[in-house]
C-alpha positions in Angstrom: -0.1 0.2 -0.1 1.5 3.3 -1.0 1.6 6.4 1.4 -1.2 8.2 -0.2 -3.4 4.9 0.0 -2.9 4.6 3.7 -3.7 8.2 4.5 -6.6 8.0 2.3 -7.7 4.7 4.3 -7.1 6.9 7.8 -9.1 9.8 6.4 -12.2 7.7 5.2 -12.4 6.8 9.0 -12.4 10.5 10.1 -13.5 12.8 7.5 -16.8 12.1 5.2 -15.7 10.6 2.1 -12.2 11.1 3.4 -11.9 14.5 1.8 -12.7 18.2 2.7 -13.7 18.9 -0.7 -15.6 16.6 -3.0 -13.9 16.7 -6.1 -10.6 15.8 -4.5 -12.0 12.3 -3.9 -11.0 11.4 -7.6 -14.2 9.0 -7.8 -15.3 10.6 -11.4 -11.9 9.4 -12.7 -11.8 6.0 -11.2 -8.6 6.6 -9.0 -7.7 7.0 -5.3 -6.5 10.5 -4.6 -2.9 10.9 -4.0 -1.6 13.2 -0.9 0.8 16.4 -1.8 3.9 16.8 0.2 5.2 20.0 -1.4 4.7 22.1 -4.5 7.1 24.6 -6.4 6.6 26.2 -9.6 4.4 24.3 -11.9 5.2 20.8 -10.0 3.6 18.9 -7.2 5.6 16.3 -5.3 3.4 13.6 -3.7 4.1 11.8 -0.5 5.0 8.9 -2.5 7.7 10.7 -4.3 6.1 11.2 -7.7 6.6 14.7 -9.6 3.6 15.9 -11.4 3.1 19.1 -13.7 0.2 20.6 -12.2 -2.8 22.0 -14.1 -5.1 22.2 -11.3 -3.0 25.1 -9.3 -5.1 25.2 -6.3 -8.1 25.6 -8.7 -7.0 28.7 -10.1 -5.0 31.0 -7.5 -1.6 29.9 -8.4 -1.0 31.9 -11.4 2.7 32.6 -10.9 3.0 28.5 -9.9 3.1 27.4 -6.4 5.5 28.9 -3.6 6.0 32.0 -5.7 9.2 33.8 -3.9 7.8 37.2 -3.8 4.4 36.2 -2.5 6.3 34.1 0.1 8.2 36.9 1.1 5.1 39.1 1.6 3.6 36.5 3.6 6.4 35.9 5.9 6.7 39.8 6.4 3.2 40.0 7.2 3.3 37.0 9.8 6.1 38.6 11.5 3.9 41.5 12.3 1.2 39.4 13.8 -1.2 36.7 12.6 -4.5 38.8 12.8 -5.7 41.8 14.9 -9.5 42.0 14.5 -9.0 45.7 13.8 -8.7 47.6 10.4 -5.3 47.3 8.8 -3.4 49.3 6.1 -3.3 46.0 3.7 -7.3 46.4 3.5 -7.0 50.0 2.1 -4.4 48.9 -0.3 -6.2 45.8 -1.8 -9.1 48.0 -2.3 -7.2 50.5 -4.5 -5.7 47.9 -6.3 -9.0 46.2 -7.2 -10.7 49.6 -7.9 -7.6 50.3 -10.1 -8.0 47.2 -12.3 -11.7 46.2 -12.2 -14.2 48.1 -14.1 -17.3 48.9 -12.1 -15.7 48.7 -8.7 -16.2 51.8 -6.9 -16.3 50.3 -3.5 -15.4 46.7 -2.4 -15.9 44.6 0.7 -13.6 41.7 1.7 -14.9 38.4 2.8 -13.1 34.9 3.6 -14.1 33.1 0.5 -15.6 33.3 -2.9 -18.7 31.3 -1.3 -19.0 34.3 1.3 -18.6 36.8 -1.7 -21.6 35.4 -3.9 -23.8 34.9 -0.8 -23.5 38.6 0.4 -23.7 39.9 -3.1 -27.1 38.2 -3.4 -28.2 39.6 -0.1 -27.2 43.0 -0.9 -29.1 42.8 -4.5 -32.1 41.7 -2.5 -31.8 44.5 0.0 -30.9 47.0 -2.8 -34.1 46.4 -4.9 -36.5 45.0 -2.3 -37.1 41.9 -4.4 -36.8 38.1 -3.8 -35.9 36.2 -6.9 -32.6 35.4 -8.2 -31.9 34.2 -11.6 -29.0 31.8 -12.3 -27.9 29.7 -14.7 -27.4 25.9 -15.1 -24.0 24.6 -14.3 -22.7 28.0 -12.9 -21.4 27.1 -9.4 -21.1 30.1 -6.7 -20.2 28.4 -3.8 -22.3 26.2 -1.6 -24.8 28.7 -0.8 -28.4 27.4 -0.4 -30.2 29.5 -2.6 -27.6 29.2 -5.4 -27.1 25.1 -5.1 -29.8 24.7 -7.7 -28.2 22.9 -10.9 -24.8 24.0 -9.7 -21.5 23.0 -11.4 -18.2 21.8 -10.0 -18.4 19.0 -7.6 -22.3 19.0 -7.6 -22.2 18.1 -11.0 -19.3 15.7 -10.9 -21.3 13.6 -8.4 -24.8 13.9 -10.3 -26.2 15.9 -7.4 -26.8 19.3 -8.8 -29.8 20.0 -6.3 -28.1 19.6 -2.9 -30.0 17.7 -0.1 -30.6 20.2 2.7 -31.7 22.9 0.3 -35.2 23.6 1.1 -38.1 23.9 -1.6 -38.8 27.4 -0.1 -35.2 28.6 -0.8 -35.1 26.8 -4.1 -38.5 28.6 -5.1 -36.8 31.9 -5.2 -34.1 30.7 -7.8 -34.8 30.9 -11.4 -32.6 28.8 -13.7 -31.7 29.2 -17.2 -29.5 27.6 -19.7 -26.5 29.4 -20.2 -26.2 31.2 -23.6 -30.2 31.3 -23.6 -30.8 34.9 -24.5 -34.7 34.3 -25.5 -35.2 32.6 -22.2 -33.8 35.2 -20.4 -36.2 37.8 -22.1 -39.2 35.4 -21.2 -38.3 35.0 -17.6 -38.2 38.6 -17.2 -41.4 39.2 -19.0 -42.9 36.7 -16.4 -41.2 37.7 -13.3 -40.0 41.2 -13.8 -41.3 43.0 -10.7 -39.9 40.0 -8.5 -36.4 39.5 -9.9 -33.5 41.2 -7.5 -30.7 40.0 -9.5 -29.1 37.8 -12.4 -25.8 36.2 -11.3 -23.7 34.1 -13.5 -20.0 33.4 -14.5 -19.7 35.3 -17.8 -17.2 32.6 -18.6 -18.2 29.5 -16.7 -15.3 27.3 -15.5 -17.2 25.3 -12.9 -18.7 23.0 -15.6 -15.7 23.0 -17.6 -14.8 26.2 -19.3 -17.9 27.4 -21.5 -17.7 30.6 -23.7 -20.6 33.2 -24.1 -22.0 33.7 -27.7 -22.1 37.0 -29.2 -24.7 39.0 -27.7 -25.5 36.8 -24.8 -23.9 38.9 -21.9 -25.2 42.1 -23.8 -28.8 40.9 -23.4 -28.4 40.3 -19.9 -27.3 43.9 -19.2 -30.0 45.1 -21.2 -32.6 43.4 -19.6 -31.4 44.0 -15.9 -30.9 47.8 -17.0 -34.5 47.8 -18.1 -36.1 45.9 -15.4 -34.1 47.3 -12.4 -32.6 44.0 -11.5 -29.0 43.9 -10.5 -26.3 42.1 -12.6 -23.7 40.1 -10.8 -20.7 38.5 -12.3 -19.1 35.9 -10.4 -15.4 36.1 -11.4 -14.1 34.3 -8.3 -12.2 32.0 -10.8 -11.7 34.2 -13.7 -11.1 37.7 -12.2 -7.3 38.5 -12.6 -6.6 35.2 -14.6 -8.0 35.9 -18.1 -7.0 39.6 -17.8 -6.4 42.1 -15.1 -10.0 42.9 -15.5 -11.2 39.6 -15.5 -13.5 38.6 -18.5 -14.3 42.5 -18.5 -10.9 42.6 -20.3 -12.5 40.4 -23.1 -16.0 42.2 -23.7 -17.6 45.6 -23.1 -20.5 44.5 -20.6 -20.3 45.8 -17.2 -22.2 44.4 -14.2 -23.4 46.0 -11.2 -21.6 44.0 -8.9 -18.7 41.5 -9.2 -17.5 38.8 -6.9 -13.7 38.0 -6.6 -11.5 35.2 -4.9 -8.6 32.9 -5.5 -6.0 35.1 -6.9 -6.7 38.1 -4.7 -5.5 35.8 -2.0 -2.1 34.9 -3.6 -3.0 31.2 -2.5 -4.5 32.3 1.1 -8.2 32.0 1.7 -9.9 35.4 0.5 -13.0 36.8 -1.2 -14.5 40.0 -2.2 -17.5 41.6 -3.6 -17.7 45.2 -5.1 -19.3 47.5 -7.7 -21.5 50.6 -7.7 -21.0 52.8 -4.7 -24.9 53.3 -4.3 -25.3 49.5 -4.1 -22.5 48.9 -1.9 -23.3 51.8 0.5 -26.4 49.4 1.5 -24.1 47.5 3.4 -23.8 47.7 7.2 -22.6 50.1 9.0 -24.1 52.5 6.5 -27.1 50.7 5.2 -29.5 48.0 6.5 -27.7 44.7 4.7 -25.6 43.1 7.3 -22.4 41.2 6.5 -19.5 40.8 8.7 -16.8 38.3 9.5 -13.9 37.9 11.9 -11.2 37.1 9.4 -12.5 39.2 6.4 -9.5 41.4 5.1 -7.2 39.0 7.1 -3.5 40.7 6.9 -1.5 37.7 5.9 -4.2 36.8 3.0 -4.0 40.3 1.9 -0.4 40.7 1.9 -0.2 37.5 -0.3 -2.8 39.0 -2.5 -1.4 42.3 -3.0 1.9 40.8 -3.8 0.3 39.0 -6.4 -1.8 41.8 -7.8 1.3 44.0 -8.1 3.4 41.4 -9.7 0.3 41.1 -12.3 0.3 44.8 -12.9 4.2 45.0 -13.4 4.7 41.9 -15.4 1.5 41.5 -17.6 1.8 37.8 -18.0 -1.3 37.2 -20.0 0.2 37.1 -23.6 2.5 34.4 -22.5 -0.5 32.4 -20.9 -2.5 32.8 -23.9 0.5 31.2 -25.9 1.1 28.3 -23.7 -2.9 27.7 -23.9 -3.0 27.9 -27.5 0.0 25.5 -27.8 -1.8 23.0 -25.8 -5.2 23.5 -27.7 -3.5 23.1 -31.2 -1.6 19.9 -30.2 -4.4 18.2 -28.5 -7.0 19.2 -31.4 -4.7 17.9 -33.9 -4.1 14.7 -32.1 -7.8 14.1 -31.7 -8.5 14.7 -35.4 -5.8 12.1 -36.5 -7.6 9.6 -34.2 -11.0 10.6 -35.4 -12.4 12.0 -31.9 -15.1 14.2 -31.6 -13.4 16.6 -29.4 -14.5 20.3 -28.5 -11.3 22.1 -27.0 -12.2 25.2 -25.2 -9.5 27.6 -24.5 -9.5 31.2 -23.2 -6.0 32.4 -22.0 -4.9 30.3 -19.2 -7.8 28.1 -18.8 -9.0 25.2 -20.9 -11.2 22.3 -20.9 -11.8 19.5 -23.5 -15.1 17.8 -24.0 -15.7 14.9 -26.4 -19.0 15.5 -28.2 -20.1 15.6 -31.8 -22.0 18.7 -31.3 -20.9 22.1 -29.9 -21.1 22.4 -26.2 -22.3 25.9 -25.4 -24.6 25.1 -22.1 -25.2 22.8 -19.0 -27.4 20.4 -21.2 -24.6 20.0 -23.9 -21.9 19.3 -21.1 -24.1 16.6 -19.6 -24.5 15.0 -23.1 -20.9 14.8 -23.7 -18.9 11.8 -23.4 -16.9 11.6 -20.2 -15.1 8.3 -20.6 -12.3 9.6 -23.1 -11.5 12.2 -20.6 -11.3 9.7 -17.6 -9.0 7.4 -19.7 -6.9 10.5 -20.6 -6.7 11.6 -17.1 -5.4 8.4 -15.7 -2.8 7.9 -18.6 -1.6 11.5 -18.2 -1.4 11.1 -14.3 0.8 8.0 -14.7 3.0 9.9 -17.1 3.3 12.8 -14.6 0.6 15.3 -15.8 -1.9 16.4 -13.5 -5.4 17.2 -15.0 -8.5 18.2 -12.9 -9.8 15.0 -11.5 -13.1 15.4 -13.2 -14.5 15.8 -16.8 -16.3 19.0 -15.6 -13.6 21.0 -14.3 -11.4 23.8 -16.1 -7.5 23.2 -16.2 -5.2 26.1 -15.6 -2.0 27.4 -16.5 0.8 29.5 -14.8 3.7 31.6 -15.7 5.9 28.7 -14.2 4.7 26.4 -16.9 7.8 26.9 -19.1 8.5 25.5 -22.5 10.0 22.3 -21.2 6.7 21.8 -19.1 4.3 22.6 -21.9 6.3 20.4 -24.4 6.0 17.3 -22.0 2.2 18.0 -21.4 1.9 18.1 -25.1 3.6 14.9 -25.7 1.7 13.2 -22.8 -1.8 14.4 -23.8 -1.2 13.3 -27.4 -0.1 9.9 -26.5 -2.8 9.5 -24.3 -5.3 10.4 -27.0 -3.6 8.0 -29.3 -4.3 5.1 -26.8 -8.0 5.9 -26.3 
């Protein structure tokens, strides 16, 4: 028995399913999980001594790779000043300045402890601002484990075939209206039916928790138009895509501007963090200025923000996005060519440093099409790649991520491994 297997056996006696986040169980790819001993750059080292080129990257935050020296130095300096204060600190002000400098629409911002807290708070704020109850979300968009948003969710909920989580009451779910992503006509219909009741529309503008999906021309524009017309709040959940696809998140790729945006992952530099921000007139409805309550002991934690500030300042200085786009295209082109030569119906979705490949004869434009795709080729490729030293997300329904630490040698090895895995399918 390997060390990872022994640890997993012990964990299953102590932790539900042996894991503290469901997708880590590796069930959907037919493997037992490994345990990581350390990470550096684009590589993980397991407790069993294997070295893996990592395309999970802490599920997105590690845009400079693992254990970046500048971020680590910022954390060490912050720790020397104390582990936490429960008072206001200068890092909160600097982080707010950086977010407002980079992200369109953010006039004011509030820190949270996680992306889940950010989306939960943004929805509550939208309801408090509008005085309305109903929320529109899109099937497959995952916004954290918030009761009202765990309705046809993506991420682990999709992987485990349980998109409507037990414990979410019918009363809570009744206020959540669900549409298919890219369904502009459906959005028009739902506003026509519930126009006086809809507080907000929330979505991942480029969904990454159902695999990477891309918006069709006019879709985001239609949502903006409908929300403006009917007085609803448009919320972009950019916890995953914020600062990853550009300094402006997806807002660097299209002209649509939401009223509120939710952030996380990269703004913590690898430590737990979240934030939501947007129009000042909406944000000023939060306590202590307004009646919408949100609070947290560790919100704006000085160590997390030190890491996040170092990450954002490095992004501003280095502008790594062209490099990440080139690496993403290199993998996309090689895998697409290999699939064509094999006669496999591959749909490779890539945007900057994010990518997913679906096996489907038809275009994959929404949750329904994702479910109709064939997950079995991915499972085979995942196992072949892992055995050859390349770690993809352990689910057919998650996005992979690149970092600046994925140098030419790592990308070449990845292309070699993935094309060989496709050839064996």
